[in-house]
N, C-alpha and C positions, 0 to 999 in steps of 0.2 A: 234578938242579936239580927242584924241586918245579914246577909251573906254576902262572902267575900270569894273570891277566887283564891286558892293558898301559895300561888304563882313562887314558891322556893327561890331559883334561881331568878329570873327576872326581881325579885323583888331585892335580893342580897346585889344582885349586879347594879339595878340603881340605886342602893345605898352605897355603893363603891366597896362590899365585902366579896367580893368574886373570888378573889385567894382565899377568903375564910371559908366559900362554900366545897373549895376543894381540896382542902385542909380536912374537913368535916367529913367531907366524904372517903378522903383516905384512908383517916382512920376506921372511918366505919369498914371499910374494904378489911382492915386486917381485926377488926372483931368479928365479921362476919365468920372467922374459921372457927368461932365456939359455937356456930349451929349447923356447920359442913359436918360431913362425914359420921353422922348419927344417926339412929335409925327412929325414924316417927310412929306415934300409933294413929288409927282412926279413935272417932271420940263420937261413941255411943252415950251421952249420959257419963260415961267414965269413960278410959284410952281402954283400949284394945290392939291385941297384937295378933295378927293371923300366919297361919302357917306358912301361907304364899308371900314372897315378899317381891320386890322389883324396885330398881335403883334411877334414882334421880342424876341425870347426865349433864354437866357444863356442856355450852354446844363451844365454851371458848378452848376447851382443848380436849376436850371428850374424857376428862377425868370424874370418878365417881364424886356426887356431892352428900347425897345421902341415900339411906333406904324408906319406903315406905311399905304400906301393906296394900296386897290385892286382898278386897272387902268382897267375903264369899256373898251369894246369894240369901245366905241365912242370916247375915250381919246387914244388906240393906232393906231387907224386911223387919228387924228386928230395929232399924232406925227408924222407919217409917210407925211401925208400931206407938212407939216412944213418941214421935212427934206429935199423931193423931191425936195422943192423951195430952201432950201439954201446950197446943198452941191456944186454948181458952185462957187458961190461965194466964198465959201473955198477954193477951186481948185483953182480958179484962184489967188489968193494969192500968187503962186509960191511956188513952195517945197519948197525953203532956208527959207521962212516965216514960213509956216507949221512947218518945222524940228524947227525950233529956238521957237516957240510959245510951242511947246513939251515939247523942253527942259530946257524950265521955269516952265513946271509943273511938272519934274522929280526933277528940283532944291527944288519947292514947297515942295513936296512930302520926298523928303530927311530932310527938313528942319522939319516937322512932324511926322517922321517916328516912336517917340517914341511913341506919341500920335495913332496914327494909327497901331501900335504893340499892345500897352495896348486895344483899343475898339475891336480889333480882336480875343485878349484872352477873352474878354467877349461873344463877337458874336459866334465865331467857334471854343474856347474852345483851341486854340494853348498854348503852355508853353512858355515863352520867347521866346528863343532862335528861335522855328520854326517862331514866328508869326514876329520876327524882321525878320528871313531869308525871309517871304512872302512880306514882304514890299522891303526890299530890291531886292528882286526879279521884283517885278514891277515895281522899277525904274530903274534896268538893262535892262527892254523890251524897256522902253519910251527910253531911251536914245541908246540903241543899234539900233533900227527900225529907230530914226530920223537922227542917224550918218551914218547909212547905205544906207538913202535915199540921203541924201547930196553927199557923196563918190559915189555913183549910177548917181548922175545929176539927179534925177528923173526919172531915167530909161528913158532918152531921148538918143539916139545915132545917128550919120552920119552911115548910109550902104555905101556899094559899089556900083559904079556905072555901071548902066547898059548900059545906052549911054553917048556918051561924054558932051552930053547937058544937062544932067538930075544931077538932087542934087535929093539925096533920105534919107530919115530919119525913123528909128523906133520909136516912141512915144506910150508910156505908158499912159492910161489914165482911172480913175477911173470909176468905173459901178453907182455909184448914191448910194442909199441907202442902207448898209448894217445895218441886225439886228442881234444883238449879245447876245448868252444866255449861260452864264456861270455857273461853279458849286459852290457849297459851298464850296470847301475844300482849295482854292486858291484864294487869293486877286490879285496875283500875275497874275493867268490864266486871272481874270475878266482886270485887267488894261493892260495886254498883248493884247489879243483878241479886245478889244477898239482899241487901238492905233495902228495896223497894219494897219486895213482899214480908219482908221481918217488920219495920216499922210500923206499916199498918195492920198487925197483930198477926200475920201467918206464921206457922213453924216454917223453917227452911231445912230441906235434906241438902246439903252443898257437896256434889262431886267434884275433887280439885281436877283441874288439868294434871296430867302427869309432870307437867313440864316445869310447874312451877308451885311446886306440894310447900316447899317449905316455908316461903313469903305466907301462903295460903293458912297452913296450920298455927302460923303464930297470930294470925290476922282474928280467925276464930277462937283464939285465946285471948286476947284481948279483947273481944266482943263479951266471952264469959265473963271474966275478971271484969269488965264495965256493967256489970248486971242483965247480960242476958240468960236468962234461966238453959241450962246444958239440953234440958228437955223440948227448947226452942231451935236449936240447932245442932245440927249434926253435922260432923265433918268424914268423909269418906275417899279414899285411893281408890286407883286400881283398874279396872277392863271397865271402859264405858259400855261395852255389849253387855256384860253381867248386870251393872249399875240401872242400865237401859229399860233393858227385858223388863226387870222389877218394878222400874219406877212405871213402865206403862201397862202389865197384867195390875199389877197393885191397886184397887179401889180406893182405897183409902187416900193415895195422893191426885191431888185437887185440881192440883195445876205445875205447869213445867214453864222454866225460863232459858232458853237455848241460845246461844250465839256461837256459830261454827260453819258447816259447809251446808251448800245446800241439799246435797243427796241427804244428810243424814238429819239435816231441820226438818224437810219434809215426811222423811221416814217415822220421826217422831212423830209430827205431825196428826199424820194416820193415824201410828199404830197408839199414842196417848187417847184416842178420840174413839177407839172402835168397841166401846160399850157405853159411853156416856160421853155427852157434851163438858167441855174444859177448857180453861183458859189453856190455851200454848202459844206463849209468847217468844220469838224466835227473831233473829238477827242473823244471815244467813249469806255475807260477804258482797260482795260487789268486783264490778270491772269497772273500774272507776274513770271516767276520760276529762281532757282538759282541753278547750277550742282555742287557738291565739288565733286571732284574727289580724289583719291587713294595718287596722289600726292600734295596735298592741306595742307596748313595752316591751321591745324585746328581752332585754336584761331581764326586766324583772320578770319577763314570761322564764326566761329558762331558771333562772334561781327559785322560784315556785316551782317549776316542773321537776328540777332535780330532786326540792327539799321533799316533795310530797314522794316520789318514785320512791327514793335509795334509801331514806329515814327509817329508821330500823330495818332494813334490808327489803323494804319492800313486804313486811309481814304485818301488813297494817286491812282492815277489812277499806278501808279509806282510802290507800296508796294511790296514787297516779299510776295509772297501768298502760292506757291510750292517751297521746295528743293528737287531736286534727288541727292541721295546723292553713290555714289560706294560702294557696299557690303564691301570690305574689312576693310573699315572705319565707317562705318556705326553706329556702337555700340558706339566708341569714341564721334565721332560729334552728336550722339543723345544725349548721356551724358553728355556732356559738354555742349551745346543746353538747355537744362532742366535745369542745374544749372545756367546758366546765367538767365532764363527769369524768376526764381522761387524770384529772386531780385528784381524785377518789381512789384511796385505796384502802380495802378491808384490813383492819387490825384489832388486838387487843380492845374490846370495850372499856378494862380495866385503866388502859393510858388515859390521861387527860384530851391529848389532842384527837383521838378516834371520834370518826362520825359513821364509818361503815361498820356493823358487826358483822358476826358471823351468822347462819341461819341456823333456826332452833335444833334442827337435828339432824340424825344419818338418813331420815329420810327425807326431809327437804333438801339437803345436801344432793344426794341419789337423782331426786325428782331433777334438780335440775342439770344434774351430769347430764340424764339420757336427754332432755330435751337438747340441753344443748350441742349433741350433733345432729338436730335437723334445725338448730337456728339461719343456717345460711337458705335453708331450702323456704324460710319462712319470710325473707326480705333480707336487706343490706344490712349484716353487722357491722356496727360502725365502733360500738367501744365493748370491749369485754368477751363473753360468751365462754368462759373458761372457768371451772374448778381452781382452786390453789394446793398445791399439796404442801400442806402445814397440818401438824396434830389440830385439830376441830373442825369446824365446818364451814369454811370460808369460800365465797366464790365472786368472781368479779361481776360488778355492776354493767350491767348491760344493756343496751341502747340497738336497739334493731329501727332501719329507716325502711320505707317504702315497705311499712308490713301488709302483708297479704290479709284482705279481710276477712278471709274463710279460717286462716291457718290456728290453729289453739291457741297460740300466744294471743291473736286478738280477743278469741271469742270467750274463751276458761279464765277462769280465778285463778294464778297462779301461786301468790304469796309467795314470790320471789323477787330479786334485785333486776328487772325484767321492765322496762320501756318499751313500747311500739309507736312510731311517730309514722303518720297518716297524714296525705295531703287532700286540701279540698278547694271548691273554686270558689263555695262558701258560707258564710255562719248559718243560714237555711240548712244546707247540704248536710252539715257536721251537727247542726241538732238532730236532724232526722235520722243521722246513722248512730246517735247517742241513744234515742228512745227504740232503737229497733231492736235493741239486748234486751235480753230477760231482767238484769239488772238495773237496780235502781238506787243504788246506797250514795255516793258523793260525786261531784263534779266542779268543775271551774273552768271559766274565762276569763282572757288577757285581753282587755281591749281600754281603751282612752275614748270611747266615746258612748255615750247614757243611754242612747237609742239602740245598741247592742246590746248592753245590759241588760236593759228592760225586755229586748227579744227574750234573750236568751233566759231570762227568771220568769216570762209568761211560758214558755213553750217548753220547756226541757222537763222531761218526768223522771226526776232523781229527787231523793229526800232532803238532800242536806248538798247548797251548791253555794260557792263562791267567787268571787270577781276580783282578780288584781290581786290575791293573795301572795305574796312572795316569802310569807316563812311555810307557807305552804299550802302547792295551790288546790289542794283536796281534802286534808287533812289537820288535824289539830283542833278539832271541834271543842268548844269550853261551854262545859258545865253554867247552866243557867245565861247562856248567852245564846250557843247553838246547837239548839235539839238537835239527836241523833236518830234519825228514822230512815229505816229502808221502804221503798217503794218496789214495787212487783215482785221480783223472787229473791229481793234482798231483806224484805221482812213481811211480817202475817197481820201485825196489827194495827198500824198504820199510825203508830205512837210512837214518839221520841225516846230516847233517855234522856235524864239533864233536864228534863221540861213539868209542866203546870199537871201534864196527861199523864204522867207516865204513872202515876202512882194508883190511880182510880183501877188500873187494869186488874191490880191483886184484890178488888174489892166489888163485891155484888151487892147491889141495891135493894133498899128494905122501905115500902112503906110504912107506916104507923099512924092509926088514926085513933083518936080518945073522942068520942062524941059524951056530952054532958048532959 
């Protein structure tokens, strides 16, 4: 079957069924209560309850959603031992059967997508269209990787004959146990990071983000129900420090997949390879910049920047964080941007009309509150800059004009709805400023001049780049269309998710020759 993106909201909108989308989502919101305020186990072959627990808290109102286990060091080790014993049987099913099982899981998630979207709204605060797009992308990852594996015949191929009496083959084989450590912000990333190593025959220890454990737990159950052996996929929750240390120290862990901060990612990279080389595949965020040239469609640029900066409250590694505007259009762009952002009010993401949601948790809220005390030192605060006094974790969308180049809001990844705008004299100057950053994840340009687009594409040191993208200047990569890859400190492997090159990272090559 050919790959197609799920795109639920877009398809229903085009079909004239937008109101039906909202009805199904609101019905799912009511149904979601059946999955909240419960206690959930970890899964290591069977369901296990620990002595120590933690609460899953909704950013919407600070209410408790569910109770989860803090996995002990002993149970992390138990999971790794089980997975080390189980991966060979999973691999020996063959690539066609593994892909079939995961395609079945994708169909199950598709059937449950409104329920999962509603649960994500409660857990990580996404509005309905963002939540549905997240679940859609998860489905896309499963289908794309499964079909990619089949298309490439399990990455087995006949090679050339060195001698007439010899047959030679290149066979890609799994490593064994992969530990998967995903972020809170995208359920799709959790699923994609899990399916990549799993579909090619590795076993997976999935350590869920503590902010979306309900959706992750249900997904692991769907995988098991679809035919993934329980000794090929374990589900753990709890302290990242405990799980991470055991992952780094345990020789049975053959590889690690991580998405998160630069500091944690680099520490994990070093510690995981302290005893012997192993694949450590990371995506470590970005400081994503947009260039608006004098030849831009300003209105299109304003819309693309606004959506890129404030979609999901800036809590995307691809979120637009910086804008470099040519001096001749700087005032016009800033005036229209400020007017546009003033019309955005953070609100309950369960509401149909909400665009800007709360930030994920109290730590993010407190980070914004602390930074906000110094915003005026970093530039001209034209919009926002304050926390909102209500239940939940709501903050104002913030635009800082004439931001100071060396300030933390310009240099550091914030993961908050904060946008910095700066003036440049030329496209070349803007590209040089972007290339001076340690990060290189996503970026964008607005210009109606094809020569400027070519210059930008040829010279900018960023993994995912867009030109004139009104739906999101730096965000919204689609599986199968825009591989998502970080350069420099934004990533380690140089290979993108949702692309042909992703799966071979979880395999090692064996050369096989038979002489006759």
